[in-house]
C-alpha positions in Angstrom: 0.0 -0.1 0.1 1.0 3.4 -0.6 1.0 4.2 3.4 3.2 1.5 3.7 5.8 3.1 1.3 6.0 6.5 2.4 6.3 5.1 6.4 9.2 3.1 5.1 10.7 5.7 2.9 14.2 6.7 4.8 14.2 10.3 3.0 10.9 11.1 4.2 11.3 10.2 7.6 14.7 12.3 7.9 13.1 15.7 6.5 10.1 15.0 8.7 12.3 14.3 11.4 14.7 17.2 10.8 11.9 19.9 10.2 9.7 18.9 13.2 11.7 20.8 15.4 11.9 24.1 13.7 7.8 23.9 13.1 7.4 23.3 17.0 10.0 26.1 17.6 8.4 28.6 15.0 5.0 27.6 17.4 5.8 28.8 20.1 6.9 31.7 18.8 4.3 32.6 17.2 2.4 32.0 20.2 4.5 33.9 22.6 4.2 37.1 20.0 1.0 37.1 18.9 -0.5 39.2 21.7 1.6 42.1 20.2 1.7 41.2 16.5 -0.4 39.1 14.0 0.0 35.6 15.1 -1.2 33.6 18.5 -3.0 31.0 19.4 -4.7 29.9 16.0 -1.7 29.9 13.9 0.4 28.1 16.5 -2.2 25.8 16.8 -2.3 25.1 13.3 1.4 25.0 13.2 1.0 21.8 15.6 -1.2 20.3 13.9 0.6 20.0 10.4 3.4 18.6 12.9 1.1 15.9 13.8 0.3 15.3 10.2 3.7 15.4 9.2 4.7 12.5 12.2 1.5 10.8 11.1 2.9 10.4 7.6 6.4 9.7 8.2 6.0 7.4 11.5 2.7 6.2 11.8 -0.6 7.5 14.2 1.0 6.1 17.3 4.2 8.3 16.7 1.7 11.3 15.9 -0.1 11.0 19.5 3.3 11.5 20.9 4.0 15.2 19.6 0.9 16.2 22.0 0.5 13.2 24.0 -2.6 14.9 26.2 -6.4 13.1 24.7 -8.3 15.7 22.8 -10.8 16.1 24.8 -8.5 17.6 27.5 -7.1 19.8 25.4 -10.6 21.2 24.2 -11.9 21.0 27.7 -8.8 22.8 28.9 -8.4 25.4 25.9 -12.2 26.6 26.6 -11.7 26.9 30.3 -8.4 28.8 30.1 -10.3 31.1 27.4 -13.7 31.2 29.4 -11.9 32.2 32.6 -9.4 35.1 30.7 -12.6 36.6 29.0 -15.0 36.1 31.8 -12.8 37.0 34.7 -12.4 40.4 34.3 -16.3 41.0 34.0 -17.1 38.5 37.5 -14.1 41.1 39.2 -16.0 44.1 38.1 -14.2 45.2 35.5 -14.4 45.6 31.6 -15.3 42.3 29.9 -12.5 41.1 27.9 -10.4 43.4 29.6 -6.6 42.4 29.6 -3.8 43.1 31.9 -0.2 43.5 31.7 2.9 44.0 33.7 6.3 43.2 34.3 8.0 40.7 36.7 11.8 40.7 37.1 13.7 37.4 37.3 16.8 37.3 38.7 19.3 35.7 35.8 16.7 36.6 33.1 16.1 40.4 33.6 12.6 41.5 33.1 9.3 39.3 31.9 6.5 41.4 30.4 3.3 39.3 30.9 -0.4 39.9 29.8 -3.2 38.0 30.3 -3.6 37.9 26.5 -1.1 35.7 26.4 -3.8 33.1 28.3 -6.0 33.9 25.9 -3.7 32.6 23.0 -3.0 29.6 24.9 -6.5 28.6 25.3 -7.1 29.2 21.4 -3.8 27.2 20.9 -4.8 24.1 23.1 -8.6 24.4 21.3 -7.2 24.2 18.1 -4.5 21.6 18.6 -7.2 19.5 19.9 -9.6 19.6 17.2 -7.1 19.2 14.5 -5.5 16.2 16.1 -9.2 14.6 16.7 -9.6 15.0 13.2 -6.0 14.1 11.8 -6.4 11.1 13.5 -9.4 10.0 12.8 -9.0 10.0 9.2 -5.8 8.6 9.7 -7.1 5.7 11.6 -10.2 5.0 9.2 -8.6 1.6 7.6 -7.5 2.0 3.8 -10.2 -0.3 1.7 -9.3 -1.5 -1.9 -11.9 -1.9 -4.4 -12.1 -5.5 -5.5 -11.7 -6.2 -9.3 -13.5 -7.9 -11.3 -11.9 -11.3 -11.2 -12.2 -11.7 -7.2 -15.7 -11.4 -8.3 -17.2 -7.9 -8.0 -20.7 -7.0 -9.0 -20.3 -5.4 -12.5 -21.1 -2.1 -12.6 -24.8 -1.2 -14.1 -22.9 1.6 -16.7 -20.3 -0.8 -18.0 -21.1 -3.6 -20.5 -19.8 -6.9 -19.5 -18.1 -8.9 -22.8 
């Protein structure tokens, strides 16, 4: 089958293995810069979904699940909980709906660390996107490939083709 040939191809395996590190690093960078510039949780989640798909093509579904080992239900639930908490939390505290806070923390050896609650919202969106895409990709990948029976194997003739 084609799937087995791709999984055994050493070129595909090496290319996927080496590109996954850069893809994951790019996803983290886009996730963390999203509250200052375009990007954020949605794009980072799609990049991790691409990494899951690439890992699944090159190494199989078990290896694809190892990229983000949490079950998709936990990713979806946790992401929704984090996102809703950052949206509704300020309103429950008497502030404006979806108001974000920001500040600076001084860490020894690292210096100043700028934080924002918008990052928490992006992390929630990231988890929802990864959970959704992981569910879709792994359910497509786990669907067995069925080959169509040939005429020699006793397949019924098609009504629109003539049988000679």
